[in-house]
N, C-alpha and C positions, 0 to 999 in steps of 0.2 A: 295432431301436432302440427301438421302442415298449415292449418288455418291460423294457429297462434303465431307461427313463424312469419306467415304472410302479413299478419297484423303488425308484428314488430317491425318488419321491413317497411311496410306502408307508413308507419309512424316516423321512421327515419327519413323517408322520402318527403313526408310532410314537413319535417324539420328543415330539410334542405330548401323546400319551397318557401318556408317562412323566412329564410335568409334572403332568398332571391326576390320574393314578392312581398316585401315588408309592408305589413299593414293592410293588405288587400281585403282580408276577411272582415276586419273591423270596419273598413270603409264601406263594404257591402251592407253590413247590418246598420251602420249609422245612417247611410244614405236612404235606406228603406224605412227608417224610423221605427224599426222593430224593437230594439232593445232599450233605447233611451237611457243608457247607463245602468240598466238593471244588473248586468253581470260585470261590468267595468273591467274588461280584459279577460274574463274567464273563458270566453269563446275566441281567444286569440289563437292564431296558428301554432305558436310554440307550445301553448298549454294543451291544445288538442293533440299535437304531435307527441308530447310527453305522455299523455294519457294512453294513446293508442299503442305507442311503443312498449310501455310497461305492461299494458294489458296483454299484448301478444307475447312478449318475451317472458313475462312473469308466468303466464298461463302455460307456456311451453316448458318452462323449468319445472313447474309443479307437476305437469302431466308426465314429463320424462323421468323425474326422480322419485316420484311416489306412486303408489298403487291407486291413488284417488282417480275418480273419473273426470270427464270433461266439465261437468257442472262445478265441481270443487276447484278445478283449474281455472275456470272462468271467474269464479268468485275471488280467488286469490289474485288473479291477474287484474280484475277490476279494482280491488283494494289497492294493489301496488300502483295501478294507473292513476287512481284518485290521489294517492300520495304524491306521485311524480307531477301530476297536473297542478296540485296545490303548491308544491315547492317552486315550480316554474312560474306560476302566477305571482307568488310572493317575491321571488327574485326579480322578475321584470318590473313589478311595482316599485321595489326598492331602487332599481337602476333608473327608472324614469323619474324618481323624485330627487336623484342626485343633482345637486346644484354646483356649478363651477363658479369660480371667482369671475368678477367682471373683467372683460378684456381691456388691457391697458390702452389708453389713447395718447395721442401726442400732447394734449393739454396736461396730462399727468406729469410730464417732464418739467413743466415750468416751475422754476425755483430749485430744481435738483442741482446738486453739486457734482462735478465730475473733473476729469483731468484730460488735458490735451495730449493725444498720442501722435498726431501729425500736426506740425506747426500750421497755424492759420494765418495766411497772408491778409493784408488789409483789403485786398480787392478780390479775394477768392475763398475757396473752401479748404478746410483742414478736417481733422477727425478728433472726436472726443469720446471717452468712455463714460457712460452714464448708467446709474442703477435703474433698472426697469423690471418690475415684477420679481424682485429678488435676485436678479442677475445683472452682470455688467454687460452692456450692449454698446457697440460702436455706432456712432452717428456722424454724418457729415455736419460740419459746423461753420458758421460765418460769424464774423465779429467786426465791429466798426473800426477796430485797431488791430494791428498785427499781434498775435499771441504766440509765444514760444512753446515748444514741446515741454511737457511736464508741468505747465502752469495749471493751477486750480481755477476752474471757471464755474459760473452759475448760468443756468439756462434762462434766457429772457423770454423766448417764445419758440413755439414749434412752427417751423416754416412749412414742412411737409411731413409725411409719416417717417421719413428717413433723414431729415435734416433739421437743425435747430440753430437759433441765434443765441450766442453766448457773450458774456462779458467776464473779464478776469476778476477774481476775488481780490479786493484790496484789504490788506491787514495792517 
């Protein structure tokens, strides 16, 4: 039983190493040209850690709770380890395919309507609230003419990542 528990603990240590040394094992195999995408993540550190942990802990549980010998415990642990490795592989593949939306840029603000929250003087900056990625965001704003607080404005251009040039909406 000590060997099985040792394997389970070694698997947990491998899992911690996979968090600290992210991608090292894959880098070693890719650099050597050994796998050429043959296993495509099956020999990643998280997958190996899941297999070894379940092999050890599964074998220890079978050995400790049943009257079966070490061979049956090893077989049961290997089966549990293969299942854990496969689930880890499928989960990491799904997470790696997850795509996020494009990061908003300043040019995305051009043409957006917003409202002035701090009056904009003719020769300085004020503040406006603008919709960006579904949320209202405060930006520094310039205008060619003075704009009072509460006025609806349109964005003419993005000056920097945090400031815009605006003009009042004429109705």
